[in-house]
N, C-alpha and C positions, 0 to 999 in steps of 0.2 A: 022434297022429303021433310017430314016433321023434325027429324033429328038435326038436320042441317040448319033449318030455320031456327030451331030452339037454341042452338049453341052459338049462333052468330052474334047475338047481342049481349052475351053474358060478360060483363067487364071484368069479373073476378076469376074467369077461367084463364089461367096462365098457359104457357106453351105445353107443359107436361100434360095437363088435362085435355087440351085440345088435340094433342097427338093421339091420346088414348081414344077419344071420341071418334076422330077421323079413322083410326085403325079399325075400330069396332064397326063403323059403317061400311068400310071397304070389305071387311070380312063377310058382313051380311049380304052385300051385293055379289060377292064371289060365290057364296053358298047358294043364293037364289039362281045364279047362272049355271050351277052344277059344274063349276070349274075347280080343279084341285089346286092346292098351293104350288105344286110342282109345275103345273101348266102356267099358272100366273107368274111364277118366278122366271120361267123361260121367256115369257112375253116381254119382260122388262130387263132381260139380260142378267138375271140374278138367279137365286136358288130358292128352294122351298123354305130354307131357314130364314132367308131374307124376308119373304112374305110373312112368315110367322112373327118375326120381330116387328115388322111394319104394323101388322094387325093388332099386336099387343101395345103399340105405341112406344116401343123401347128405343127406337131410332128416329131420326128426322126424315122428313119426306122430301123428295124432289118433284117439282111440278111435272116434269116430263114423265116420270114413272107413274104418277097418279093419273095423268091424262091418258097414258097408254092402257092402264088398268080399267079406267072408266069406259074406254072404247071396247075393250075386250068383254066387259060385263054388260054391254048393250046400253050404256048411258050416253045418249046422243043429244038430248035436248040441251040447248045452249045455256039456259039460265041454271039448270041443275048442275051442269058441269062447272059453271062459273062459281057456284056456291061451294063446291068441293075444292076448287083451286084457290078460292079465297081462304078456306080453312087451312090449306097448305101454308100460305103466306103467314097466317096468324100463328100457326103452330111453330113456325120457325123464328118468330120474334123472340128476342132475348127477354127473360124475366128480370125483375129488378135485382135478383140475387146474382146475376151474372158477374157483377163487379167483385163478388166474393169467391168466384170459382177457384182461384188459386189457393184458397184456404179450405174449401170443402172437398171431401172425397167424392168421387163421381157418384157413388151409390146414395149419397145424401141429397144430391141436387134434385132428383126426382121427388124426394119426400117434401122438400120445401114447396115445390110447385103444386103437389097434391094437397098439401096442408092449406094453401091459399084457396083451393077450389072446394074444400070440404064444407058441408053444412053441419056436420056433427063430428067432434073429435073426442074419443074416449081413450083414456090412457091409465096405465098402472105403473107406478114408480116405487120400487122398494128401497132405493138408495138416495135419490135426490129429489128436490122440488122439480116438477116438470119444467122444461125449458120455457114454455110460453108463460110461466108464472114466476120466473126468476127475476130478482133485482140485478142491477149492474154489478154490485160488489160480489154477490153470490156467484153470478156467472163468471166473473173475472177470476175468482178463486178456483173454479173448476177448470177454466180454459188455461190457467197458468200452472195446473197440477199442484195447487196448494201454495204457490209462491206469488201472490198478487203484487208484492212489493217489487218484483223484478219483471213485471209484465212488459213485453215489448210491443211493437206496432202490430205484429201478427195477432197477439192476444187481444189487443184493443179492438181490432177489426172483427175478431170472432165474437166479442161481446156486442159490438155494434150490429152484427148480423142477427144475433139472438134478440136484441131489442127491436130491430126492424121487423122481425117475424111476429112479434107480439102486437103489432099495430092491427093485425087482422081482427083482434078481439074488440077493437074500437069502431069497426066499420058499421054503417047502418044495417047491413045485412050480415053482421058478424055470425060466425058459426057458434054452435052450442059446444062448450068445452066442459067435459065431466072428467075429473081426475080422482083416482083413488091413490092415496099416498100412505105408505107404511109409517106407523108412529115413530119408528126409529129415526126417520128423516128430521123430526123436530128436535132431536137430541144430538145429531151429527153436526159438529161445529164447523161447517164449511165456511172458510174465510175468517173464522174466529167468532167470539160471542157477539160482538157488535154487528157483524154482517148477518149473523143468524137472527138477531133481534129485528133488524130491519126487514129481513126476509119474511119472518112470520107476521110482522106488522103489515107488510105488503099483501100477504095472503088474506088477512082479515079485510083489507080494503078492497081487493079485487073480487073477493067472493060476495061482496055486496051487489055486484053486477048481476043482472037477471040471466045472463047467458053463461055464467061461470059457476060451477059447483065443485066443491072439494069434499071428499069423504076421507076420514082418517081410519086406517085399519089398525086396531089395537094390537099391542105386542102379543097378547095371548093367542091371536089367530094368524099371526104372520107365517107365511110359507105354505099354507094349506091350499088355497084356491089358485095360486099362481106363483111363479118363481121370478124369472127375469122380466125386466121392463118390456112393455110393448104398447103399441097404440093401434086403435081401430078407427079408420076413417070412413065416413059415410057421405054419399053425394046425392044431390037432387037429380042430376042428369041420369037417365036410365042407361045410357051407354057406358057410364063409369061404374065399374064393379066396386063393392065395398072392399077395402084393402086392410089387411093386418100388417103392420110394420114392426119388424123385430130386428134390432141391431145386435151384432156380435163384434168380437174384437177387431176383425179385419173387413167387415162389410155389413150388409143388411139383407133381410129377406122381405120381399113384397108378396104376400100370400093373398090370393083372391078366389081360390076354389071354394065352393059352397061348404064342403065339409070342414075346411080349415077355418073359414069365417065363423061357422057355427061353434067350433071348439073355443075360439077366442071370445065369442059372444057369451057362451056359457060361463067361461072363466070370469068375465067382467060381471055377469049377473051374480055369481057366487061372491065375488069381492064386494059388490054393492050391498048384499045381504049381510055379510060378515062385518063390514065397516060401520062406523057410526054414521048417523044421518048427517046431512049437511049442517043443520042447526046445531046438533050436538058437537059436530066437528069444529064449528066456529067457537064454541065454548072451550073446547080443548086447546085450540090455538090461543085464545085469550088467556087461559090459565098458564100455558107454557110461556107466553110472552111476559107475563108478570114474574115468572121464575127466573128469567135470564138476567 
């Protein structure tokens, strides 16, 4: 199968993305065989909802379950079965972020994995500099709830996690990051004036990279095209749907229906039109840096 072959050699596809690809392929095989989720669930001693979670990549796979489903779906050729079972092993490998699991809420774990696999990341931030663009001092102030002087080991590890995530922007196949940031962020003294100065300096430096663009949304247009922060992740693999990620106080939403993605895409388009151009935004950053 083309999808299995295409996914096998992608080094930047972490376990989260591989689970979603494998689930998508299993769903396609089930539908081609005209088998219901309920029938498939019964075959692996599970339920219809379990098959739904597997096909969405929301849970891990067991080799026995996948082997039984492949048999049920009529996949008997040994090399094709082996390719699927290899994907099971790859999808169950821990990502580099596993060592931070005790610090991350479960709903954020999948986001880090998907972020690693994305080819384009678009984000809107009305309150803070986006995480992938933060300096250590700025991130430490946020992680310590404004008390960086009393940061403990947990805070330092949260900062380390954020800095590790940023390495994806330095990869040879780095994703394209496009961020729209509200102008108020440049005046919010997260960590104090010195930390803010370093942060804006960093924004000027990193936006000189060809794969990073920042647009500043001026005060006069704040709050019209979008409200709370969100990110839109796009992928090269056809089995991975575009995903809109929206955090709230106690969790996060992963939206992938076409109408939902279209709504967030339109919002980002409006933000891009309302915001200053990347070149003009760099001028605004330079001016603000001189003022601090």
